[in-house]
C-alpha positions in Angstrom: 66.8 110.6 41.7 67.6 114.3 41.3 64.6 116.0 39.9 66.5 119.1 39.1 68.5 117.3 36.4 65.8 114.8 35.2 63.1 115.9 32.8 59.9 113.7 32.9 61.1 111.9 29.7 63.5 112.3 26.8 64.5 110.5 23.7 67.8 108.7 23.6 69.7 108.0 20.4 72.6 105.5 19.9 74.7 106.0 16.8 76.2 102.8 15.4 78.4 103.2 12.4 81.2 101.8 10.4 84.7 103.4 10.7 87.4 103.8 8.1 91.1 104.8 8.1 90.1 108.4 7.5 89.6 110.1 10.9 88.1 113.2 9.4 85.6 111.2 7.4 84.6 109.3 10.6 84.2 112.5 12.5 82.1 114.1 9.8 79.9 111.0 9.6 79.4 111.0 13.4 78.5 114.7 13.2 75.9 114.0 10.5 74.4 111.2 12.5 74.2 113.4 15.7 72.4 116.1 13.6 70.1 113.5 12.2 69.3 112.1 15.7 68.6 115.6 17.0 66.3 116.3 14.1 64.4 113.2 15.0 63.9 114.5 18.6 66.8 112.9 20.5 68.0 114.9 23.4 70.7 112.5 24.6 73.0 111.0 21.9 75.7 108.4 22.5 78.5 107.6 20.1 80.2 104.2 20.0 83.6 103.5 21.5 86.6 105.0 19.7 84.4 106.1 16.8 87.1 108.5 15.3 89.2 105.6 14.1 89.2 101.9 13.2 89.6 99.7 16.2 93.4 99.8 16.3 93.8 97.6 19.4 93.8 94.5 17.1 97.6 94.6 17.3 100.3 96.2 19.4 101.8 99.0 17.3 103.4 102.1 18.9 102.5 104.2 15.9 98.9 104.1 16.9 99.6 106.3 20.0 99.8 109.1 17.5 96.0 108.9 17.2 95.5 110.0 20.8 94.7 113.6 21.8 94.1 115.5 25.0 90.8 116.2 26.7 89.7 118.9 26.1 91.0 118.6 22.5 89.9 118.8 18.9 87.3 116.0 19.1 85.6 117.2 22.3 85.7 120.8 21.2 84.0 119.9 17.9 81.2 118.0 19.6 80.9 120.7 22.3 80.1 123.2 19.6 77.6 120.8 18.1 75.9 120.0 21.4 75.4 123.7 22.1 74.1 124.3 18.6 71.6 121.5 18.8 70.7 121.7 22.5 71.6 118.1 23.0 73.8 116.0 25.4 76.4 114.0 23.5 78.5 111.2 24.9 81.9 111.2 23.1 84.5 108.4 23.2 88.1 109.6 22.9 91.6 108.0 22.8 92.9 110.3 25.5 96.6 111.4 25.7 96.9 112.4 29.3 100.7 112.7 29.3 103.7 111.2 27.6 103.3 107.4 28.0 99.9 107.7 29.8 96.8 107.1 27.7 93.2 106.3 28.5 90.1 105.0 26.8 87.9 107.9 27.8 84.2 108.9 27.5 83.3 112.5 27.7 79.8 113.7 28.6 79.1 117.0 26.8 76.1 118.9 28.2 73.5 120.7 26.1 75.3 124.0 26.6 78.5 122.6 25.2 80.3 122.4 28.6 81.9 119.2 29.6 79.7 117.7 32.4 82.3 115.0 33.2 84.8 112.5 32.0 85.1 108.8 32.7 88.2 106.7 32.0 87.6 103.0 31.3 88.3 101.1 34.5 88.4 97.4 33.2 91.0 97.0 30.5 90.9 93.7 28.5 93.7 91.8 27.0 92.5 89.2 24.6 93.3 88.1 21.0 92.7 91.1 18.8 91.7 93.2 21.9 95.2 94.3 23.1 93.9 97.2 25.1 96.4 96.8 28.0 99.1 97.8 25.6 97.4 101.2 24.9 95.3 102.2 27.9 96.1 102.9 31.5 93.2 101.8 33.8 90.8 104.6 34.8 91.4 106.5 38.0 88.3 108.7 38.3 86.1 106.1 40.0 82.4 105.6 39.1 80.7 108.9 38.9 77.4 110.0 37.4 77.1 113.4 35.8 74.3 116.0 35.9 73.1 117.1 32.4 70.2 119.1 31.2 68.1 116.0 30.6 69.3 113.3 33.0 71.9 112.2 35.5 74.1 109.9 33.3 76.6 107.3 34.2 79.0 106.2 31.5 80.9 102.9 31.4 82.9 101.6 28.4 82.7 98.2 26.7 84.5 95.6 28.9 83.1 97.5 31.9 79.7 96.2 30.9 80.4 92.7 32.2 81.0 93.8 35.8 77.9 94.2 38.0 79.9 96.1 40.5 80.5 98.9 38.1 76.8 99.2 37.2 75.8 99.1 40.9 78.2 101.9 41.8 76.8 104.1 39.0 73.3 103.5 40.3 74.4 104.4 43.8 75.9 107.6 42.4 72.4 108.5 41.2 72.5 107.6 37.5 69.1 107.1 36.0 70.7 106.1 32.7 73.9 104.1 32.2 75.4 104.1 28.7 78.1 101.9 27.4 80.1 103.0 24.3 81.2 99.7 22.9 83.5 97.9 20.4 82.6 94.2 20.5 82.5 91.7 17.7 83.2 88.2 16.5 86.5 86.6 15.5 85.4 85.4 12.1 86.6 81.9 12.9 84.4 81.7 16.0 81.2 83.2 14.6 79.7 80.0 13.4 80.2 78.0 16.6 80.2 80.7 19.3 78.7 83.8 17.8 75.0 83.4 18.9 76.0 82.5 22.5 78.4 85.5 22.7 75.8 87.9 21.5 73.2 86.6 23.8 75.5 86.7 26.8 76.5 90.3 26.0 72.9 91.5 25.9 71.7 89.4 28.9 74.3 90.6 31.3 73.4 94.2 30.6 69.7 93.6 30.9 70.5 92.2 34.3 72.2 95.5 35.3 69.1 97.4 34.3 66.9 95.1 36.4 69.2 94.9 39.5 69.6 98.6 39.6 66.3 99.9 38.4 67.8 102.1 35.7 67.8 102.4 31.9 70.8 100.7 30.3 72.0 101.5 26.7 74.8 99.8 24.8 76.0 101.4 21.5 78.2 99.2 19.5 80.2 99.8 16.3 79.4 97.8 13.2 81.2 96.4 10.2 84.3 94.2 9.6 87.7 95.9 10.4 90.9 94.1 9.4 94.0 95.4 11.0 95.5 92.0 12.2 94.8 88.5 10.9 91.2 88.1 9.8 90.1 91.1 11.8 86.9 91.6 13.8 83.3 91.6 12.7 81.6 94.1 15.0 78.0 93.0 15.4 76.2 96.3 16.1 72.9 95.3 17.8 72.9 98.4 19.9 70.0 98.4 22.4 68.2 100.1 25.2 66.8 98.2 28.2 64.3 99.7 30.6 64.4 99.2 34.4 62.5 95.9 34.1 65.1 94.6 31.6 62.8 94.9 28.6 64.4 95.7 25.3 62.7 98.9 24.2 64.9 99.4 21.2 67.4 97.3 19.3 69.5 97.8 16.2 70.6 95.4 13.6 74.0 94.6 12.1 74.2 97.7 9.9 74.7 101.4 10.3 71.7 103.1 12.0 70.4 105.3 14.7 68.6 103.4 17.5 66.2 105.5 19.5 64.1 105.0 22.6 62.2 107.1 25.1 63.4 107.1 28.7 60.8 108.1 31.4 61.4 109.0 35.0 58.1 107.5 36.0 59.2 104.0 34.8 62.2 104.1 37.2 60.1 105.4 40.1 57.4 102.7 39.6 59.9 99.9 39.1 61.9 100.7 42.2 58.7 100.9 44.3 57.9 97.3 43.4 61.4 96.0 43.3 63.3 98.0 46.0 66.7 96.3 45.6 68.6 99.4 46.7 66.5 99.5 49.9 67.1 95.9 50.8 70.8 95.7 50.1 72.8 94.4 53.1 75.4 97.0 53.1 76.8 95.8 56.4 77.6 92.4 54.9 79.4 93.1 51.6 82.9 94.0 52.8 84.4 90.9 51.2 83.6 92.3 47.7 86.8 94.3 48.0 88.8 91.0 48.0 90.0 89.2 44.9 88.9 85.9 46.5 87.6 84.8 49.9 90.6 82.4 50.5 89.6 81.9 54.1 86.5 80.0 53.0 88.1 78.0 50.2 
């Protein structure tokens, strides 16, 4: 843990909100929510995945590439000014246009002075019904890095990344004390009755496991509301939450627009890792096969 970039404790806010077809209205709403969170004492504020638009990945449509913008660009510049004004760190999710034909699902960590502390490009790209992200996004190529900010050393992963323990581990090894997951996950309406409860429970459980296994705070901020672009659309379930290093849920939202807040304390990480020294006891000499797709020699 880097004491230079970690205050004894700070309040974290997760902004879960509905999104419309009007990008400027979405951006204005997000700005209002950031201001509200800061007024309530939050020092680190995380926005949901692709909050500037509806979740367009429900279908493959080349016209949606027009929604992308560079980083830095108008969205990051807007929230950089806001972060500096409010003295807060803001995690901003952007549909990044890197070059013609190369686009990323990118999270930008804006420090409290308005400078970009770092960017992360989503590494794991799903391709499922109504989640056609491989059509839009190139896989990330910036590895798993944590970024120093005024209040904490933060690791950012994005949505589908949250199912992979390797990603969370690498963020912890990079020194992150907090891992945040901007997210867009919801139910197919036809599946909600039979599978919805199990899907929601699995989503929360796996991320609580990351918090425990790595001795860090984990926060998932999910969009909310039903968005219909293709077929019956998706019902985003919200339920943003913060888990402490013991995996305890210290804050959880519902299925509506709200700001979810929690206090993150360095002392909790320190005490938890002293009792459960998983990072100490890792057999780093024995994990080389993790770089393989399968261990075919043992099958």
